[in-house]
PAMAR-794515 format. One line per field, with one value per residue: residue in one letter; x, y, z negated of N, C-alpha, C, O in turn. Coordinates in nm, 2 decimals, padded with zeros to 4 digits. Atoms other than C-alpha are relative to their C-alpha. Example, Ala and Ser with C-alpha at 12.3 -4.5 7.8 and 13.67 -1.06 7.14 Angstrom:
tike: c(A, S)
n.xx: c(00.09, -00.09)
n.yy: c(-00.12, -00.11)
n.zz: c(00.00, 00.00)
ca.xx: c(01.23, 01.37)
ca.yy: c(-00.45, -00.11)
ca.zz: c(-00.78, -00.71)
c.xx: c(00.09, -00.08)
c.yy: c(00.12, 00.11)
c.zz: c(00.00, -00.08)
o.xx: c(00.19, -00.03)
o.yy: c(00.12, 00.22)
o.zz: c(-00.07, -00.09)
This chain:
tike: c(M, Q, L, E, K, S, I, Q, P, I, S, Y, L, K, S, H, A, A, T, L, V, T, E, L, T, R, D, G, E, P, L, I, V, T, Q, N, G, R, A, R, L, V, V, Q, D, I, A, S, F, E, R, T, Q, E, T, L, A, L, L, R, L, L, A, M, G, Q, K, Q, L, D, E, G, K, A, V, P, V, D, A, A, F, A, G, I, R, Q, R, L, R, T, G, K, Q, T, A)
n.xx: c(00.08, 00.10, 00.09, 00.10, -00.05, -00.06, 00.13, 00.04, 00.11, -00.05, 00.00, -00.12, -00.10, 00.05, 00.01, -00.11, -00.09, -00.23, -00.04, -00.04, -00.14, -00.07, -00.01, -00.03, -00.19, -00.09, -00.01, -00.04, 00.10, 00.08, 00.09, 00.13, 00.09, 00.13, 00.11, 00.13, -00.04, -00.11, -00.14, -00.03, -00.14, -00.09, -00.12, -00.16, -00.10, -00.03, -00.14, 00.06, 00.02, -00.13, -00.06, 00.11, 00.00, -00.11, -00.02, 00.05, -00.10, -00.07, 00.11, 00.08, -00.14, -00.05, 00.11, -00.02, -00.09, 00.05, 00.07, -00.10, -00.05, 00.15, 00.05, -00.15, -00.07, -00.11, -00.19, -00.11, -00.03, -00.15, 00.06, 00.07, -00.10, -00.08, 00.09, -00.02, -00.11, 00.01, 00.03, -00.09, -00.12, 00.03, 00.04, 00.13, 00.16, 00.11, 00.14)
n.yy: c(-00.09, -00.01, 00.02, -00.08, -00.10, 00.07, -00.01, -00.09, -00.04, -00.10, -00.11, -00.08, 00.00, -00.13, -00.16, -00.04, 00.04, -00.06, 00.03, 00.14, 00.02, -00.03, 00.09, 00.14, 00.02, -00.03, 00.12, 00.16, 00.10, 00.01, -00.03, 00.05, -00.09, 00.07, -00.06, 00.05, 00.07, 00.11, -00.03, 00.02, 00.01, -00.04, -00.10, -00.03, -00.09, 00.07, 00.07, 00.13, 00.04, 00.05, 00.11, 00.11, 00.07, 00.10, 00.09, 00.12, 00.06, 00.08, 00.14, 00.09, 00.10, 00.15, 00.08, 00.05, 00.07, 00.15, 00.08, 00.09, 00.11, 00.10, 00.08, 00.08, -00.04, -00.07, -00.03, -00.01, -00.11, 00.02, -00.01, -00.14, -00.07, 00.10, -00.01, -00.19, 00.01, 00.08, -00.07, -00.12, 00.04, 00.03, -00.11, 00.03, -00.12, 00.05, -00.07)
n.zz: c(-00.07, 00.07, -00.12, 00.03, -00.06, -00.15, -00.09, 00.00, -00.11, -00.13, -00.01, 00.07, -00.10, -00.14, 00.06, 00.05, -00.09, 00.00, 00.16, 00.00, -00.04, 00.09, 00.09, -00.04, -00.04, 00.12, 00.06, -00.08, 00.03, -00.08, 00.05, -00.06, -00.04, 00.01, -00.05, 00.09, 00.12, -00.01, -00.09, -00.15, -00.05, 00.09, -00.05, 00.03, -00.06, -00.11, 00.04, 00.02, -00.10, -00.06, 00.08, 00.00, -00.12, 00.01, 00.08, -00.09, -00.15, 00.02, 00.06, -00.10, -00.06, 00.12, -00.03, -00.12, 00.00, 00.10, -00.08, -00.05, 00.12, 00.02, -00.12, -00.05, -00.11, 00.06, -00.09, 00.12, -00.08, -00.03, -00.14, -00.11, -00.04, -00.09, -00.12, -00.05, -00.06, -00.11, -00.12, -00.02, -00.06, -00.13, -00.03, -00.01, 00.07, 00.03, -00.02)
ca.xx: c(-07.46, -07.76, -08.08, -08.33, -08.10, -08.02, -08.38, -08.56, -08.89, -08.88, -08.99, -08.68, -08.47, -08.65, -08.62, -08.29, -08.11, -07.75, -07.77, -07.77, -07.48, -07.28, -07.36, -07.33, -06.98, -06.85, -07.01, -06.98, -07.27, -07.56, -07.90, -08.25, -08.50, -08.89, -09.19, -09.54, -09.34, -09.16, -08.78, -08.73, -08.37, -08.07, -07.82, -07.46, -07.16, -06.97, -06.63, -06.87, -07.03, -06.67, -06.55, -06.89, -06.84, -06.47, -06.55, -06.82, -06.58, -06.34, -06.61, -06.73, -06.33, -06.32, -06.64, -06.52, -06.21, -06.37, -06.62, -06.30, -06.14, -06.51, -06.47, -06.09, -06.02, -05.72, -05.34, -05.08, -04.91, -04.56, -04.74, -04.90, -04.54, -04.39, -04.62, -04.56, -04.20, -04.20, -04.40, -04.17, -03.88, -04.07, -04.24, -04.56, -04.89, -05.17, -05.52)
ca.yy: c(07.23, 07.42, 07.26, 07.52, 07.78, 07.57, 07.56, 07.81, 07.91, 08.01, 08.32, 08.40, 08.29, 08.55, 08.86, 08.80, 08.66, 08.90, 08.81, 08.44, 08.45, 08.65, 08.39, 08.05, 08.17, 08.25, 07.98, 07.68, 07.55, 07.46, 07.60, 07.41, 07.57, 07.47, 07.50, 07.45, 07.29, 07.04, 07.05, 07.12, 07.21, 07.29, 07.60, 07.62, 07.83, 07.74, 07.60, 07.38, 07.28, 07.18, 06.98, 06.76, 06.72, 06.58, 06.39, 06.19, 06.15, 05.99, 05.74, 05.66, 05.55, 05.35, 05.20, 05.12, 04.98, 04.74, 04.64, 04.52, 04.37, 04.18, 04.05, 03.92, 04.18, 04.31, 04.31, 04.23, 04.58, 04.41, 04.27, 04.60, 04.78, 04.47, 04.52, 04.93, 04.83, 04.60, 04.83, 05.17, 04.92, 04.83, 05.12, 04.98, 05.25, 05.10, 05.25)
ca.zz: c(-05.18, -05.35, -05.15, -05.28, -05.17, -04.82, -04.72, -04.62, -04.36, -04.02, -04.10, -04.35, -04.06, -03.80, -04.10, -04.20, -03.92, -03.93, -04.32, -04.27, -04.01, -04.23, -04.50, -04.31, -04.15, -04.52, -04.70, -04.42, -04.57, -04.35, -04.34, -04.33, -04.14, -04.22, -04.01, -04.20, -04.46, -04.28, -04.19, -03.83, -03.76, -03.93, -03.89, -03.89, -03.84, -03.53, -03.74, -03.92, -03.62, -03.46, -03.74, -03.76, -03.40, -03.45, -03.73, -03.52, -03.23, -03.48, -03.63, -03.28, -03.20, -03.55, -03.45, -03.10, -03.25, -03.50, -03.22, -03.03, -03.36, -03.38, -03.04, -03.02, -02.80, -03.03, -02.92, -03.19, -03.17, -03.14, -02.81, -02.68, -02.72, -02.57, -02.25, -02.24, -02.28, -01.98, -01.76, -01.84, -01.72, -01.40, -01.37, -01.32, -01.40, -01.55, -01.47)
c.xx: c(-00.14, -00.11, -00.07, 00.06, 00.04, -00.14, -00.08, -00.13, 00.06, 00.02, 00.12, 00.10, -00.01, 00.02, 00.17, 00.11, 00.16, 00.03, 00.06, 00.13, 00.08, 00.03, 00.04, 00.14, 00.07, -00.03, 00.04, -00.10, -00.14, -00.15, -00.14, -00.08, -00.14, -00.07, -00.10, 00.02, 00.05, 00.14, -00.01, 00.07, 00.07, 00.09, 00.14, 00.09, 00.07, 00.13, -00.09, -00.06, 00.09, 00.03, -00.12, 00.04, 00.16, -00.02, -00.09, 00.06, 00.13, -00.05, -00.05, 00.17, -00.01, -00.10, 00.03, 00.09, -00.04, -00.09, 00.12, 00.07, -00.12, 00.03, 00.10, 00.04, 00.12, 00.14, 00.10, 00.11, 00.15, -00.02, -00.01, 00.14, 00.09, -00.04, 00.05, 00.12, 00.07, -00.09, 00.06, 00.12, -00.01, -00.02, -00.13, -00.13, -00.10, -00.12, -00.04)
c.yy: c(00.04, -00.05, 00.11, 00.14, 00.00, 00.00, 00.10, 00.00, 00.06, 00.14, 00.09, -00.03, 00.14, 00.15, 00.02, -00.07, 00.07, -00.06, -00.12, -00.02, 00.01, -00.12, -00.14, -00.01, 00.03, -00.12, -00.17, -00.09, -00.02, 00.04, -00.10, 00.05, -00.08, 00.07, -00.05, -00.11, -00.11, 00.04, -00.01, 00.03, 00.05, 00.13, 00.01, 00.07, -00.09, -00.13, -00.15, -00.14, -00.12, -00.11, -00.12, -00.05, -00.10, -00.10, -00.14, -00.04, -00.11, -00.16, -00.06, -00.10, -00.08, -00.10, -00.07, -00.10, -00.12, -00.08, -00.11, -00.10, -00.14, -00.10, -00.07, 00.06, 00.07, -00.08, 00.00, 00.14, -00.04, -00.08, 00.09, 00.08, -00.07, 00.05, 00.17, -00.01, -00.07, 00.09, 00.12, -00.10, -00.03, 00.05, -00.03, 00.12, -00.11, 00.08, 00.04)
c.zz: c(-00.06, 00.10, 00.00, 00.07, 00.19, 00.08, 00.03, 00.15, 00.08, -00.06, -00.10, 00.13, 00.10, -00.08, -00.04, 00.06, 00.00, -00.16, 00.04, 00.09, -00.08, -00.12, 00.00, 00.03, -00.12, -00.07, 00.08, -00.02, 00.10, -00.03, 00.03, 00.02, 00.03, 00.09, -00.06, -00.09, 00.06, 00.08, 00.16, 00.07, -00.12, 00.12, -00.04, 00.07, 00.10, -00.04, -00.06, 00.10, 00.09, -00.10, -00.02, 00.15, 00.02, -00.07, 00.06, 00.08, -00.05, -00.06, 00.11, 00.04, -00.10, 00.05, 00.11, -00.02, -00.10, 00.11, 00.08, -00.08, 00.00, 00.10, 00.03, 00.12, -00.02, 00.03, -00.14, 00.04, 00.03, 00.16, 00.07, -00.02, 00.07, 00.12, 00.02, 00.02, 00.14, 00.12, 00.02, 00.09, 00.18, 00.07, 00.06, -00.05, 00.00, 00.01, -00.14)
o.xx: c(-00.21, -00.10, -00.06, -00.01, 00.07, -00.14, -00.08, -00.11, 00.16, 00.13, 00.14, 00.19, 00.07, 00.02, 00.22, 00.21, 00.27, 00.14, 00.18, 00.21, 00.13, 00.14, 00.10, 00.22, 00.19, 00.06, 00.10, -00.11, -00.17, -00.19, -00.15, -00.13, -00.16, -00.05, -00.08, -00.07, 00.09, 00.15, -00.05, 00.05, 00.01, 00.10, 00.17, 00.07, 00.06, 00.16, -00.08, -00.05, 00.05, 00.03, -00.07, 00.05, 00.17, 00.03, -00.05, 00.05, 00.18, 00.01, -00.10, 00.18, 00.02, -00.07, 00.00, 00.08, 00.02, -00.08, 00.10, 00.10, -00.09, 00.00, 00.08, 00.09, 00.17, 00.16, 00.10, 00.15, 00.22, 00.07, 00.05, 00.13, 00.19, 00.04, 00.09, 00.16, 00.17, -00.06, 00.07, 00.16, 00.07, 00.01, -00.16, -00.16, -00.12, -00.12, -00.14)
o.yy: c(-00.06, 00.00, 00.16, 00.22, 00.09, 00.01, 00.16, -00.07, 00.14, 00.19, 00.21, 00.06, 00.22, 00.25, 00.12, -00.11, 00.01, -00.11, -00.14, -00.10, -00.09, -00.15, -00.20, -00.10, 00.04, -00.20, -00.27, -00.19, 00.09, 00.02, -00.13, 00.09, -00.16, 00.19, -00.17, -00.20, -00.20, 00.10, -00.11, 00.01, 00.10, 00.14, 00.02, 00.09, -00.21, -00.23, -00.26, -00.27, -00.22, -00.23, -00.24, -00.17, -00.21, -00.20, -00.26, -00.16, -00.20, -00.27, -00.17, -00.21, -00.20, -00.21, -00.18, -00.21, -00.23, -00.20, -00.23, -00.21, -00.26, -00.22, -00.16, 00.00, 00.14, -00.20, 00.09, 00.15, 00.04, -00.06, 00.11, 00.15, -00.02, 00.13, 00.22, 00.05, -00.02, 00.07, 00.16, -00.05, -00.03, 00.04, 00.05, 00.13, -00.19, 00.18, 00.10)
o.zz: c(-00.08, 00.21, 00.11, 00.13, 00.26, 00.21, -00.08, 00.25, 00.07, -00.07, -00.09, 00.14, 00.15, -00.01, -00.05, -00.01, 00.00, -00.19, 00.06, 00.05, -00.13, -00.14, -00.10, 00.01, -00.10, -00.08, 00.04, 00.05, 00.15, -00.15, 00.15, -00.09, 00.13, 00.11, -00.07, -00.11, -00.02, 00.19, 00.22, 00.19, -00.22, 00.24, -00.16, 00.19, 00.09, 00.03, -00.02, 00.08, 00.14, -00.07, -00.03, 00.17, 00.08, -00.03, 00.06, 00.11, 00.02, -00.07, 00.10, 00.07, -00.07, 00.08, 00.11, 00.05, -00.11, 00.11, 00.08, -00.04, 00.00, 00.09, 00.12, 00.22, 00.07, 00.06, -00.21, 00.16, 00.09, 00.24, 00.18, 00.08, 00.13, 00.16, 00.13, 00.13, 00.18, 00.24, 00.14, 00.19, 00.26, 00.19, 00.15, -00.17, 00.09, -00.08, -00.16)
């Protein structure tokens, strides 16, 4: 990512919106918009946004799993599958 090309003032966003939509969609790179010389927001195409959200969701799941491991709440895989098989045999459902 070339930062000098990725940072533009809000006036540029206002006057080049249509061009920016095309560029952001094509390149997949975000645009940092400044106001009064300070970074204020990031604009990105929807596909990049969705990938970012999916990545964050996966990272949250990993963090939750790590927390459970740290708290000793993990179950060995053999025991987990044995429990699942037992519930399937007995027809019990878990919430």
